[in-house]
C-alpha positions as protocol buffer text, in pm:
chain_id: "A"
residue {
  index: 1
  type: MET
  ca { x: 586 y: 2572 z: 1871 }
}
residue {
  index: 2
  type: ALA
  ca { x: 955 y: 2639 z: 1815 }
}
residue {
  index: 3
  type: THR
  ca { x: 1139 y: 2906 z: 2004 }
}
residue {
  index: 4
  type: THR
  ca { x: 1355 y: 3128 z: 1788 }
}
residue {
  index: 5
  type: LYS
  ca { x: 1620 y: 3382 z: 1871 }
}
residue {
  index: 6
  type: GLN
  ca { x: 1861 y: 3577 z: 1660 }
}
residue {
  index: 7
  type: THR
  ca { x: 2225 y: 3470 z: 1667 }
}
residue {
  index: 8
  type: GLY
  ca { x: 2506 y: 3718 z: 1633 }
}
residue {
  index: 9
  type: ALA
  ca { x: 2750 y: 3538 z: 1405 }
}
residue {
  index: 10
  type: GLU
  ca { x: 2672 y: 3539 z: 1035 }
}
residue {
  index: 11
  type: ARG
  ca { x: 2796 y: 3215 z: 878 }
}
residue {
  index: 12
  type: ARG
  ca { x: 2610 y: 3215 z: 548 }
}
residue {
  index: 13
  type: ARG
  ca { x: 2827 y: 3198 z: 238 }
}
residue {
  index: 14
  type: GLY
  ca { x: 2544 y: 3198 z: -16 }
}
residue {
  index: 15
  type: LYS
  ca { x: 2219 y: 3012 z: -47 }
}
residue {
  index: 16
  type: ARG
  ca { x: 2244 y: 2635 z: -86 }
}
residue {
  index: 17
  type: THR
  ca { x: 2008 y: 2447 z: -313 }
}
residue {
  index: 18
  type: PHE
  ca { x: 1775 y: 2169 z: -201 }
}
residue {
  index: 19
  type: ASN
  ca { x: 2010 y: 1913 z: -358 }
}
residue {
  index: 20
  type: GLN
  ca { x: 2308 y: 2050 z: -165 }
}
residue {
  index: 21
  type: HIS
  ca { x: 2116 y: 2021 z: 163 }
}
residue {
  index: 22
  type: TYR
  ca { x: 1981 y: 1678 z: 70 }
}
residue {
  index: 23
  type: ALA
  ca { x: 2335 y: 1552 z: -2 }
}
residue {
  index: 24
  type: ARG
  ca { x: 2431 y: 1634 z: 358 }
}
residue {
  index: 25
  type: LEU
  ca { x: 2168 y: 1402 z: 511 }
}
residue {
  index: 26
  type: THR
  ca { x: 2242 y: 1064 z: 665 }
}
residue {
  index: 27
  type: ALA
  ca { x: 2056 y: 760 z: 530 }
}
residue {
  index: 28
  type: GLU
  ca { x: 1827 y: 764 z: 835 }
}
residue {
  index: 29
  type: GLN
  ca { x: 1747 y: 1131 z: 777 }
}
residue {
  index: 30
  type: VAL
  ca { x: 1676 y: 1073 z: 408 }
}
residue {
  index: 31
  type: ASN
  ca { x: 1409 y: 817 z: 497 }
}
residue {
  index: 32
  type: LYS
  ca { x: 1247 y: 1043 z: 756 }
}
residue {
  index: 33
  type: VAL
  ca { x: 1265 y: 1358 z: 541 }
}
residue {
  index: 34
  type: TYR
  ca { x: 1102 y: 1166 z: 255 }
}
residue {
  index: 35
  type: SER
  ca { x: 816 y: 1063 z: 488 }
}
residue {
  index: 36
  type: LEU
  ca { x: 775 y: 1417 z: 620 }
}
residue {
  index: 37
  type: THR
  ca { x: 765 y: 1570 z: 273 }
}
residue {
  index: 38
  type: LYS
  ca { x: 470 y: 1343 z: 196 }
}
residue {
  index: 39
  type: LEU
  ca { x: 296 y: 1516 z: 489 }
}
residue {
  index: 40
  type: GLY
  ca { x: 365 y: 1862 z: 344 }
}
residue {
  index: 41
  type: TYR
  ca { x: 693 y: 1951 z: 517 }
}
residue {
  index: 42
  type: GLN
  ca { x: 974 y: 2116 z: 323 }
}
residue {
  index: 43
  type: LEU
  ca { x: 1345 y: 2077 z: 392 }
}
residue {
  index: 44
  type: ASP
  ca { x: 1491 y: 2416 z: 483 }
}
residue {
  index: 45
  type: PHE
  ca { x: 1851 y: 2338 z: 573 }
}
residue {
  index: 46
  type: VAL
  ca { x: 2089 y: 2096 z: 742 }
}
residue {
  index: 47
  type: ARG
  ca { x: 2304 y: 2212 z: 1033 }
}
residue {
  index: 48
  type: THR
  ca { x: 2633 y: 2026 z: 1057 }
}
residue {
  index: 49
  type: ASP
  ca { x: 2853 y: 2243 z: 1278 }
}
residue {
  index: 50
  type: CYS
  ca { x: 2650 y: 2299 z: 1594 }
}
residue {
  index: 51
  type: PRO
  ca { x: 2505 y: 2073 z: 1864 }
}
residue {
  index: 52
  type: PRO
  ca { x: 2332 y: 1845 z: 1803 }
}
residue {
  index: 53
  type: PRO
  ca { x: 2537 y: 1759 z: 1493 }
}
residue {
  index: 54
  type: GLN
  ca { x: 2380 y: 1680 z: 1155 }
}
residue {
  index: 55
  type: LEU
  ca { x: 2038 y: 1831 z: 1224 }
}
residue {
  index: 56
  type: ALA
  ca { x: 1786 y: 1860 z: 938 }
}
residue {
  index: 57
  type: VAL
  ca { x: 1527 y: 2137 z: 976 }
}
residue {
  index: 58
  type: LEU
  ca { x: 1193 y: 2123 z: 795 }
}
residue {
  index: 59
  type: HIS
  ca { x: 883 y: 2341 z: 807 }
}
residue {
  index: 60
  type: ARG
  ca { x: 514 y: 2328 z: 720 }
}
residue {
  index: 61
  type: ASN
  ca { x: 323 y: 2655 z: 756 }
}
residue {
  index: 62
  type: ASN
  ca { x: 446 y: 2788 z: 1093 }
}
residue {
  index: 63
  type: GLU
  ca { x: 549 y: 2447 z: 1227 }
}
residue {
  index: 64
  type: LEU
  ca { x: 912 y: 2338 z: 1257 }
}
residue {
  index: 65
  type: VAL
  ca { x: 1040 y: 1985 z: 1288 }
}
residue {
  index: 66
  type: THR
  ca { x: 1398 y: 1868 z: 1327 }
}
residue {
  index: 67
  type: VAL
  ca { x: 1542 y: 1530 z: 1235 }
}
residue {
  index: 68
  type: ASP
  ca { x: 1863 y: 1420 z: 1406 }
}
residue {
  index: 69
  type: ARG
  ca { x: 2133 y: 1205 z: 1245 }
}
residue {
  index: 70
  type: HIS
  ca { x: 1957 y: 888 z: 1368 }
}
residue {
  index: 71
  type: GLY
  ca { x: 1625 y: 983 z: 1205 }
}
residue {
  index: 72
  type: ASP
  ca { x: 1451 y: 1082 z: 1530 }
}
residue {
  index: 73
  type: CYS
  ca { x: 1204 y: 1372 z: 1495 }
}
residue {
  index: 74
  type: ASP
  ca { x: 1138 y: 1659 z: 1732 }
}
residue {
  index: 75
  type: PHE
  ca { x: 811 y: 1833 z: 1653 }
}
residue {
  index: 76
  type: SER
  ca { x: 864 y: 2102 z: 1921 }
}
residue {
  index: 77
  type: PRO
  ca { x: 1228 y: 2202 z: 1879 }
}
residue {
  index: 78
  type: GLU
  ca { x: 1384 y: 2490 z: 2067 }
}
residue {
  index: 79
  type: LEU
  ca { x: 1606 y: 2596 z: 1785 }
}
residue {
  index: 80
  type: PRO
  ca { x: 1792 y: 2925 z: 1760 }
}
residue {
  index: 81
  type: LEU
  ca { x: 1742 y: 3070 z: 1412 }
}
residue {
  index: 82
  type: ARG
  ca { x: 1874 y: 3383 z: 1248 }
}
residue {
  index: 83
  type: HIS
  ca { x: 1619 y: 3657 z: 1193 }
}
residue {
  index: 84
  type: GLN
  ca { x: 1464 y: 3634 z: 848 }
}
residue {
  index: 85
  type: PRO
  ca { x: 1366 y: 3979 z: 710 }
}
């Protein structure tokens, strides 16, 4: 299961739409995200400015999965997330 922690810096400038996140994916990520959505995962966001770069984050129930820019999946990511109220 993913490890989460709250980060101090608030970088959000408004909520992006699915299409805005999808447009930020590499071709390899598009293929993998498409496959994962068939399994019930939903694309949450794409991180572009923190290591590792170009990281797509998806969820299904309480499960997180990340897809790197090369299309490789991590089904047990240790990913710092902001607290969601």
